[in-house]
C-alpha distance (Angstrom), angle and dihedral (degrees) to the residues before:
residue distance angle dihedral
M1 . . .
D2 3.83 . .
L3 3.79 121.0 .
T4 3.79 94.6 -102.4
N5 3.80 93.8 56.2
E6 3.79 92.4 39.9
I7 3.80 91.6 55.5
Y8 3.82 92.2 44.8
T9 3.80 90.1 51.2
F10 3.80 92.9 47.3
L11 3.80 91.3 48.1
E12 3.80 93.3 51.2
Q13 3.80 92.4 46.4
S14 3.82 92.1 48.2
V15 3.78 92.1 52.5
S16 3.80 97.1 42.1
T17 3.82 95.7 47.0
N18 3.82 101.3 37.3
D19 3.81 119.3 129.3
K20 3.82 97.2 -136.7
K21 3.81 125.7 122.8
T22 3.80 89.5 -120.7
S23 3.80 124.0 87.3
Y24 3.78 123.6 -145.0
R25 3.75 145.0 -167.2
K26 3.80 125.2 -126.7
P27 3.82 111.6 -56.1
L28 3.80 126.0 -126.6
A29 3.80 131.5 -144.4
G30 3.78 138.5 -167.4
F31 3.79 136.1 -174.3
L32 3.80 133.7 -150.5
A33 3.77 137.9 172.7
A34 3.79 114.3 -93.8
D35 3.81 90.3 -135.1
D36 3.82 93.5 54.6
T37 3.82 104.8 140.3
R38 3.83 90.6 -140.5
F39 3.79 88.2 80.0
Y40 3.79 85.7 77.6
E41 3.81 88.1 57.6
I42 3.82 88.2 59.2
K43 3.79 89.0 54.1
K44 3.80 87.8 55.6
A45 3.81 96.5 42.2
V46 3.83 101.3 39.0
T47 3.81 109.0 21.8
P48 3.81 137.1 -41.4
D49 3.81 86.0 -122.1
H50 3.81 92.5 62.4
L51 3.77 108.9 127.4
L52 3.79 125.4 -117.9
P53 3.82 118.2 -136.8
Q54 3.81 89.3 -108.0
D55 3.81 89.4 57.4
I56 3.78 88.8 59.4
L57 3.80 96.2 40.7
P58 3.82 123.6 9.5
G59 3.79 109.8 -134.9
A60 3.83 92.6 26.0
K61 3.80 114.7 169.4
T62 3.82 103.9 172.6
V63 3.78 141.2 23.9
I64 3.80 116.6 -149.1
A65 3.80 114.4 -156.3
F66 3.80 125.1 -172.9
F67 3.79 139.5 -179.0
I68 3.81 126.7 -150.6
P69 3.83 109.6 -161.9
F70 3.79 119.3 -153.3
A71 3.80 119.8 -119.8
R72 3.80 115.6 -91.7
E73 3.80 93.7 -112.4
I74 3.84 90.9 59.2
V75 3.80 91.2 52.4
R76 3.79 92.6 46.0
A77 3.82 92.2 48.1
N78 3.79 92.3 54.6
R79 3.79 90.5 44.6
K80 3.81 91.2 53.5
D81 3.80 99.4 41.7
L82 3.81 114.3 90.7
K83 3.80 88.7 -141.8
V84 3.80 125.2 20.5
A85 3.78 117.2 -48.5
R86 3.80 111.7 -126.5
S87 3.80 91.1 -126.9
W88 3.82 89.3 65.6
P89 3.85 98.9 62.7
Q90 3.79 87.7 37.6
A91 3.81 88.3 57.1
Y92 3.80 89.8 48.2
I93 3.81 92.6 53.9
D94 3.81 94.3 42.7
T95 3.78 95.4 45.9
N96 3.78 95.1 48.7
Q97 3.80 87.3 55.4
L98 3.79 91.3 46.5
I99 3.80 91.4 50.6
G100 3.79 89.6 54.9
E101 3.80 90.5 50.4
I102 3.80 91.5 48.8
C103 3.81 91.8 50.2
Q104 3.80 89.8 51.9
G105 3.81 90.2 48.0
I106 3.80 92.5 51.4
R107 3.79 88.2 49.0
D108 3.80 90.7 53.9
I109 3.81 92.1 49.3
L110 3.79 94.1 49.4
Q111 3.79 95.3 38.8
G112 3.79 88.1 58.7
K113 3.80 87.8 58.3
G114 3.79 94.0 49.0
F115 3.82 99.4 -98.1
K116 3.79 130.4 125.5
T117 3.81 126.5 -132.5
S118 3.78 138.7 -171.7
W119 3.79 136.3 171.2
Q120 3.78 146.5 -178.1
P121 3.84 124.7 -116.0
A122 3.79 118.0 -84.1
T123 3.81 90.4 -117.8
H124 3.81 145.6 -3.6
N125 3.79 93.2 50.7
F126 3.80 91.5 121.4
D127 3.79 135.0 106.2
P128 3.84 105.2 -96.4
R129 3.82 90.3 -146.4
T130 3.80 100.5 48.9
L131 3.83 96.9 20.8
E132 3.82 88.0 -136.5
A133 3.80 117.2 142.5
R134 3.79 121.0 -126.9
W135 3.81 87.5 -148.5
S136 3.81 118.2 23.3
H137 3.81 110.5 -156.8
R138 3.81 90.2 -168.5
S139 3.80 93.0 53.1
V140 3.79 90.9 47.6
A141 3.81 90.1 50.5
Y142 3.81 88.7 51.0
L143 3.81 90.8 54.0
A144 3.81 87.6 49.5
G145 3.81 88.1 60.0
M146 3.79 96.9 -111.2
G147 3.81 98.8 135.8
T148 3.80 148.7 -50.5
F149 3.79 132.0 -76.5
G150 3.79 114.9 -107.7
L151 3.77 135.7 -151.9
N152 3.82 86.1 -89.8
R153 3.84 89.6 61.5
M154 3.80 89.0 -117.4
L155 3.78 125.3 124.1
I156 3.80 108.5 -108.9
T157 3.80 111.9 -152.8
P158 3.82 129.3 -174.4
A159 3.84 84.2 -89.5
G160 3.80 93.3 48.5
C161 3.80 129.2 -110.7
A162 3.81 103.0 -81.1
G163 3.78 101.1 108.7
R164 3.80 142.5 52.3
F165 3.80 134.3 -73.9
G166 3.78 129.1 -143.2
S167 3.79 135.2 174.7
V168 3.78 142.2 -166.4
V169 3.82 130.0 -156.8
T170 3.80 115.8 -146.4
T171 3.79 143.4 173.0
A172 3.82 88.7 -133.3
P173 3.83 113.4 110.6
I174 3.82 108.2 -127.5
P175 3.84 124.1 168.7
P176 3.84 114.1 -106.6
S177 3.80 119.3 -107.0
K178 3.77 123.0 -110.8
P179 3.83 109.6 -105.2
E180 3.79 122.6 -113.5
Q181 3.80 110.3 -104.5
E182 3.82 100.1 -167.6
E183 3.80 122.6 93.5
Y184 3.81 105.4 -128.8
C185 3.81 99.7 -176.5
L186 3.81 107.7 91.4
Y187 3.79 91.4 -156.6
K188 3.80 91.9 56.0
K189 3.78 91.7 39.8
N190 3.79 100.7 51.2
S191 3.85 108.3 -19.8
S192 3.81 89.8 -108.2
C193 3.82 99.8 128.1
T194 3.81 137.0 49.7
Y195 3.81 96.0 157.0
C196 3.80 93.9 131.9
I197 3.80 93.7 53.5
D198 3.79 94.0 41.9
N199 3.82 91.7 52.1
C200 3.79 100.5 42.0
P201 3.82 102.0 121.3
T202 3.81 94.1 -148.4
G203 3.81 103.9 35.6
A204 3.80 88.5 -119.3
L205 3.82 91.4 129.6
T206 3.79 118.6 70.3
E207 3.78 137.3 154.5
K208 3.81 88.2 -95.1
G209 3.79 95.5 54.6
I210 3.77 143.7 -78.2
D211 3.79 131.3 -63.0
K212 3.81 97.6 -136.0
Q213 3.77 95.2 -169.8
K214 3.81 93.2 51.2
C215 3.80 90.7 46.9
Y216 3.80 94.5 47.6
A217 3.80 93.1 48.2
H218 3.81 87.0 59.4
L219 3.80 91.8 46.7
L220 3.79 90.4 55.2
Q221 3.81 89.1 52.8
V222 3.80 89.6 52.8
A223 3.81 89.4 49.0
E224 3.81 88.8 58.2
D225 3.79 89.9 55.4
F226 3.81 91.7 55.4
K227 3.79 102.1 30.2
D228 3.80 89.9 130.2
L229 3.84 86.5 72.3
G230 3.79 95.0 52.1
L231 3.79 129.3 -105.9
C232 3.82 103.3 -18.9
D233 3.79 107.3 158.8
V234 3.80 94.8 173.4
C235 3.79 139.2 122.6
G236 3.81 108.8 168.8
K237 3.80 97.3 -169.0
C238 3.83 90.9 126.6
V239 3.83 93.8 55.8
V240 3.80 102.8 47.9
G241 3.80 97.8 77.8
P242 3.82 127.2 91.3
C243 3.82 91.2 -56.2
G244 3.81 92.8 53.5
I245 3.77 97.0 81.7
R246 3.82 101.9 -4.2
């Protein structure tokens, strides 16, 4: 079994056999070269402080990105609830833990073959003042050809955008994935959908962009409502429309 298939198999097994309260759909993965010059475009688009793969792991050859989509019932529950359905922050907490376990599992697989790995946390790796991430898992997944960015500023994959992204940097040489060619955002495709804007509870999301500070202030309020679960500064109302599960 080559590395690509071995990682796909491990990822699917990890998601299907996990012991979390949250249920999931089939995960996705993508691969890209660590020296891909488009990483410098992220530094321009996200923040000049955005890390390069070599900053995370000297000698890096490949970045492995993956997406864990939430089960349909979790998406539908948060779509239906006037506030935030409890299953949504629960999924956030569970999936962040699962991502960490998957990263460790990939490390074990590759370490046994003589390769090194490293990764950034699934969340809360951003500047608390600017709210800009030093390593954007979504942007990395985009470079790995896993989907297209929507009006909601989320990466929409063939499985939608309702879920969590993770990534691993490794010295293992793995062929890059072929990029997705289809436009998954209905607004960008034919202007037929503005669900994410219409359902933003704060008005922070518009066609012109997103007011990160306004959005995050709301997320912190939600976190207070579910503080018994841990730090879950999430809302999800912009990712439970047609692009949530496609």
